C-alpha positions as CSV (number, residue, x, y, z in Angstrom):
1,M,92.8,140.3,26.8
2,R,92.3,142.5,29.9
3,T,89.6,140.1,31.3
4,Q,91.8,137.2,31.1
5,L,94.5,139.2,33.4
6,A,92.2,140.5,35.9
7,V,90.8,137.0,36.8
8,P,94.2,135.4,38.0
9,I,95.4,138.7,39.5
10,L,91.8,138.7,41.7
11,A,92.2,135.2,42.5
12,S,95.8,135.6,43.8
13,I,94.7,138.8,46.1
14,L,92.0,136.8,47.5
15,I,94.3,133.7,48.3
16,L,97.2,136.0,49.6
17,G,94.8,138.1,51.6
18,T,92.9,135.3,53.5
19,L,96.4,133.5,54.3
20,G,97.6,136.6,55.7
21,L,94.5,137.2,57.8
22,T,94.9,133.8,59.2
23,D,98.8,133.9,59.8
24,A,98.6,137.3,61.3
25,F,95.7,136.4,63.6
26,A,97.5,132.9,64.8
27,G,100.6,135.0,65.3
28,N,99.2,137.7,67.3
29,H,96.7,135.4,69.4
30,G,98.6,132.2,70.1
31,N,96.9,129.7,67.8
32,N,100.1,128.7,66.1
33,G,100.2,125.3,67.1
34,N,103.2,125.5,69.3
35,N,101.3,126.3,72.6
36,G,98.8,123.7,73.4
37,C,96.4,124.8,70.8
38,E,97.5,122.5,68.0
39,N,94.0,121.7,67.1
40,A,92.6,124.9,67.9
41,N,90.6,127.0,65.4
42,P,93.1,129.5,63.9
43,N,89.8,131.7,63.4
44,A,88.8,131.8,67.0
45,K,89.4,134.8,69.1
46,A,91.2,133.0,71.8
47,C,93.1,129.8,72.2
48,E,90.4,126.9,72.4
49,S,91.9,124.0,73.9
50,N,91.4,120.7,72.1
51,P,88.2,119.4,73.3
52,N,89.5,115.8,73.0
53,T,92.1,116.6,75.6
54,N,91.5,114.4,78.7
55,H,92.5,116.3,82.2
56,P,93.7,113.7,85.0
57,P,91.8,113.1,88.0
58,T,92.8,114.9,91.3
59,I,92.6,114.1,95.2
60,G,92.6,116.9,97.5
61,S,93.8,115.1,100.6
62,V,93.6,111.5,102.4
63,T,92.2,111.0,105.8
64,L,92.8,107.9,108.0
65,T,90.2,106.9,110.5
66,E,90.2,104.2,113.2
67,L,86.7,103.5,114.6
68,G,85.6,106.7,112.7
69,V,88.3,109.0,114.3
70,D,90.7,110.8,112.5
71,V,94.2,109.3,113.2
72,S,95.8,111.0,110.3
73,G,99.4,111.6,111.0
74,G,99.1,110.2,114.6
75,T,98.9,106.7,116.0
76,A,96.5,103.7,115.5
77,S,96.1,100.2,117.2
78,I,96.9,97.4,115.4
79,H,93.7,96.0,117.1
80,N,91.3,97.7,114.9
81,P,90.8,98.3,111.1
82,I,92.3,101.7,109.7
83,E,90.4,103.3,106.9
84,C,91.8,105.3,104.2
85,I,89.5,108.0,102.8
86,A,90.3,110.0,99.6
87,N,88.7,113.5,99.9
88,D,87.7,116.0,97.2
89,V,88.3,113.5,94.3
90,N,87.5,115.6,91.2
91,D,87.7,114.9,87.6
92,A,87.5,117.9,85.3
93,D,86.1,116.3,82.3
94,G,83.5,114.5,84.7
95,D,84.8,110.9,84.1
96,D,84.1,108.2,86.6
97,V,87.2,107.9,88.8
98,T,88.5,104.6,90.3
99,L,90.6,104.9,93.2
100,S,93.7,102.3,94.0
101,Y,95.0,101.8,97.4
102,E,98.4,101.0,98.6
103,W,99.3,100.3,102.1
104,I,103.1,100.7,102.4
105,R,105.2,100.0,105.5
106,Q,107.5,103.1,105.4
107,E,110.6,101.8,107.1
108,D,111.2,99.2,104.2
109,G,108.7,100.0,101.3
110,A,106.9,96.7,101.9
111,L,103.5,96.6,100.3
112,I,101.1,95.0,102.8
113,A,97.8,95.6,101.4
114,T,95.6,97.3,98.4
115,E,92.2,97.8,99.9
116,S,90.8,101.0,101.2
117,T,90.5,99.6,104.8
118,L,93.7,97.8,106.3
119,P,92.2,95.1,108.5
120,A,92.9,94.4,112.2
121,L,96.2,92.5,112.6
122,S,97.3,92.4,109.0
123,A,100.3,90.2,108.0
124,G,103.2,92.9,107.7
125,F,102.4,95.0,111.0
126,I,105.3,95.8,113.1
127,L,104.7,97.8,116.3
128,D,106.2,101.3,116.1
129,H,106.2,101.3,112.7
130,T,104.9,103.7,110.2
131,M,102.2,102.7,107.6
132,I,101.5,104.9,104.5
133,C,98.0,104.8,102.7
134,K,98.9,105.9,99.1
135,V,95.8,106.8,97.1
136,T,95.8,107.0,93.3
137,P,93.2,108.0,90.9
138,F,92.4,106.7,87.4
139,D,89.7,108.3,85.1
140,G,90.0,105.5,82.4
141,T,92.4,107.4,80.3
142,D,95.0,109.0,82.8
143,I,96.5,108.3,86.1
144,G,96.4,111.3,88.3
145,D,98.8,112.3,91.1
146,S,98.6,110.3,94.2
147,A,97.9,111.4,97.6
148,S,98.8,110.0,100.9
149,Q,99.0,109.9,104.8
150,T,100.8,108.2,107.5
151,V,99.7,106.6,110.6
152,E,102.3,104.9,113.4
153,L,100.9,101.6,114.7
154,F,100.9,100.3,118.2
155,S,99.3,97.5,120.2
156,L,96.8,98.2,123.1
157,G,98.4,95.1,124.9
158,G,102.0,95.8,124.4
159,G,102.3,92.8,122.0
160,L,100.3,90.9,119.5
């Protein structure tokens, strides 16, 4: 009869002991499922983020050039194309990043073009107005924060 009692007691001690260690570890080290480590290994020494978590892509800055000259935040002629360049495009997961471009007239929010280069004499140009080139990164899963740059338009001959 002693043998029958000893086995259930020993099994209970092992089960309770294992649960207690796991719960204590999770409580002391943050793998409790409430801090971004929902799928982390509770027996790990530190919170390991879910390897399936995607990180959105980033853009460091945007540069605008006219005939190869930086015109970011300055002025550019409507008679030359203006190129919008995204700098320091990065994806922490190594995913391929696709960039989308929006050329927006600042004064009224009108969308003028959706290519990286704004052609010379594009429809929607208004002299002495400011154009914004807004670039948005996408890695196939997440859309990253947009980056933008502005340029004021003028005409070399005083008119179109």
